[in-house]
N, C-alpha and C positions, 0 to 999 in steps of 0.2 A: 698865771703862766701863759705866755704868748703862744700862738699857734705855730706849728713847725713850718719851715720854709722849704718849698719844693721848686727846683729849677726844671723847666721843660725846654729843651733845645728843639729846634724845628717847630716851634710853637705856632707858627702861622700856616703850617701845612694842613692837609686834610685831617690826619690823626691828631696833630697838635691842637687844633682848634677845639676838638671834642675833649681831648685830655685836659686842657685848661679848665673847662667847666666841671668835669668830673672831679678833678683834684680840688678845686675851690669848694665844691659841695661836700667833699670829704674832710674839710676843715683846714686845708693847707693855705698858707700865703704863697701865691704862685708868682714866681719870677720867670718870665718868658724871655727866650732868646730867639731872635729871628734875623733874617736878612733885610727886612723892610725897615725904613727909617722910623716908623711909628707902629704901634700895635694896631691891627685892624679893629675897626669899631665894634665888630660883633664879639670880640673877646676882651676888650679894654676894661669893661666893668668887673671882670673876674680876676684882674691882675693886681698884684702888690707892686711889682716892678716890671719894666720892660727894657731890654738891651738889644740894640742893633749890633751884630757882630759877624765877622767871617771867622768861623771856628777853626779854619785851617791856619789862621794867623794869631788869634788871641782868644783868651778865656775872659769874658767881660765881667764875671761875677766877682766882686771885690769884698764880699762879706761872707761870714760863716753861714752855711746852709745845711739843712738836715738831710736832704735827698736830691738826687738828680735823675730824671728820666731822659735819656739821650735818644731822641728821634732823628736829629739832623743827619743828613747824608744824601748822597745821590741815590735815588730810588728807581725801581722798575727794571725788569730783566731785559726787555727788548733793546732799549737805548744803550745798554752797557756794552753790547757787541761792537758798537761804533766808536766807543771811547773807553776801551778796557783799562788803560793805564790811568786815565783820569779818575775812574771809579776807585781803583786801588789807592791812589795817592790821596784823594780828597777824603774818603771815608776813614782811612787809617790815620791821617794827620789830625783829623778832628778829635779822635780818641786820645792821641798822644797829647795834644794841646790841653784838653780837658783834664786828663788824669794827672799829668805832671803838675798842673796848677793846683789841683786838689791835694795832691801829696805835699806840695810845698806849703800849702795853707795849714796843714796839720790838724784840721778840725774833723771829727768823725762824721763822715758823710756816706750815706747809702746810695749806691749808683745802680741803675738798671740800663744796660746797653741793649738796644732793640736790634736784633738780627732779623732773621726771616726763615720761614719754613722752606724757602727755596734752596736752603743749604743741603737738604736731604737728597740722597740718591733715590730716585723713584723705585718703588717696588713693582715688579711685573705683575704680581697678583692683586695689586690695588689695595692691599691691607693697610690699616692705619699706621702712620709713622709716629713712633714714640721717640723720646729724647735719646734713647740708646740705639736708634736705627742708624745705619751707616750714612755718612754725609758724602756729597759728591760735588766736584767742581764743574758744574754743568753750564755755567755762564760766568762772564766777568763779574756780574752782580753777586753771584753766589761766592766766588772767590773773595771778593771784597768783604762780604759779610763773615766768611770764615776767618779772614784776617782780623776783623774787629773782635771776633770771639777769642782768637788767640791772644790778642792784646788784653782783653778782659781777664783772661787767665793769668797773664803775666802781671798785671797790676794787682790782682788778688794776691799773688805771691809777694808783691811789694807791700802788702798790708791794707789795700783798699777793700772795703765791703762792697763787692760788685757782683751782680748777677746778670744773666743774659735771657732775654725773651725771644722766642722764635714764633712770631705770628704767621698764620697762614693767610689766605686772601681776606681782605676787608671789603665791606660794602656799607652804604649808608648815605644820608643826606650830606651834600657838600662835596662829594667826590668829583675830582677833575677828570676831563677826558684822558684817554690812554688806558682805560680799564673797561671791562666788559659791560657793566651796567650803564655808565654814562655814554659809552660809544654806541651801544644798541639803542638807547633811549633817543639820542639825538639823530641817529640814522632813521629811526621810525618816524620821528616828528617831521623830518624833511622828505619823507616818502609820500608820493601820490597814492591815491586810493587803490589803484590797480597795478601799481608798480611792484617790481620784484626787489627783494632785499638781498644785497650781496653780503655774504658772511664767510667766516672761516669754518673751522671744524667745530660744530656745536654739539658733537656727541661726546667730547671729553668732559670729564666731571672734576670739579674742584671744591675744596672746603671753604665755605664763606661764613664769616662771622661779622655781625654788625660792629661798626667802628666804636660805638659807645660801650659795647661789651668788652672790646679789646682794651679800651681806655680803663675800664674798671679793673681788668686783670692786672694792668701795669701798676695801678695804684695799690691794689691788694698786695703785690709783691714788695713794694717799697715800704708799705705801712706795717708789715708784719714785724713782730718783735724779733723773730729769728727765722731762718730758712734752713730747710733740710738739704737743698740741692743748689746747684749753680746755674742750671739751665731749665727753662720752662717753656713748653709749647703753649700757644694760645690758638685754640681751634674749636670748631663746633662738634667735631667727631662725625660729621656726615658730609657727603659730597652731592653737588647738584650739577646736572649737565647744562651746557649752554642753551639747549632747547628749553629746559625748565626755566632758566633765567629769562629767555626771550618771551615765553608764554606769560610769566608773571608781569613783565614790563607791559606787554600788550593788554593784559587785564587792567593794569593801573591806568593805561592810556585810554581804555574803553574802545579798543579796536581789535579786529581779528588778527591772527598771525598771518602775515603776508606770504605770498609765494617766495621761496628761498632759492638763491643761486649760490653755490659754493665757489668762491673765488680762490683759485689755486695760489695766487700771490699772498693770500692771508694764511696759508697753511704752514705749520711748523713741522718739518720732518722730525720724526722721532718723538713727537709730543706724547707724553704718557697719557694713557686712556683715563686713568683715575688717580687722583691724589687726595688723600684724607689724612688729617692730623689727629693724634690722640692727645688730649689735654687732661688725662687722668691724674697726672702728677699735680697739676695746678688745682684740679677739683678736690683731690684728697687733702692737700695741705692747706689750701686757702678757702675751701668751700665755694669756689667760683664756678659759675655755670652761665652759659649764654641766656639772656633774658628776653631777647628780641628776635622774633621769628624772621627768617630770611625774606619771606614775602612782605612782611611789614617794612623791613629795611628798604626793599625795592620800591614799595609804594611811597615811602617817605622821601626817597631820593627823587622819584618822578615829580612829586609835589614841590620839593625844594628847587628842582631844576626849572620847573615852570615858573615859579616865583622869581627866580634869578633872571629868566628871560624877559620877565615883565618889568624889571626895574630899570 
């Protein structure tokens, strides 16, 4: 009996590169889809197939496959404010293109659409957010993800076997700038010994999970014989402040925390003090739990970033 085939869209991104490895190790033949002309060398050995495609225009998979994990899409909250319609159109069109093609193919295929913990309305008390917590359209990014979730529900009604994952913040080796760990790491590396570090609000706390644990959660959902629910949070269940993150980065760099200056231009009005996710549903049903401590994730990012700088 041949191994099942899993398609990973957005396979060349931060999460996708880790997911490809995790899925390969779980016994899947991995078919990666990305925007690059060829698969990056670091994941090529884990792939059965690779397709270059613009998923807003075409679905490149022309064979029957067992599962799809859909990561592709415009990501990050901040940039979505500058291009709200682009976020809505691109993220929604990809789902339509993919799901219509899979429906037309007629082969039983399990799908996982990756949404975001950013779709939740923050709780003033900072209590953990569960799948039943109210959602909120707090950014164009969140609106786009809620639209993707609505499409998933529609295609489930059309007969597709489709679930939604809502991951909270990711960290780990290979993360690109634009997120707290890489941005602080590179700012610290560029900082002189007695210089001040300009920062935003480091007192807010967020729920961080290592990207490899997130990838394991996605594979667990598509691998299961059956599911009890349609939506699953992926989260650690604990929040860390920006100051804790900064301290861990400094420890990994072997330097003290520098003097800090709060830059008002980096502050986000109304930014919630604490956001924590509850992944109890995922834990109970699939026995998933984070296996990599957040400090280890940061140390491995710092090491991988240094190696990248040296290449």
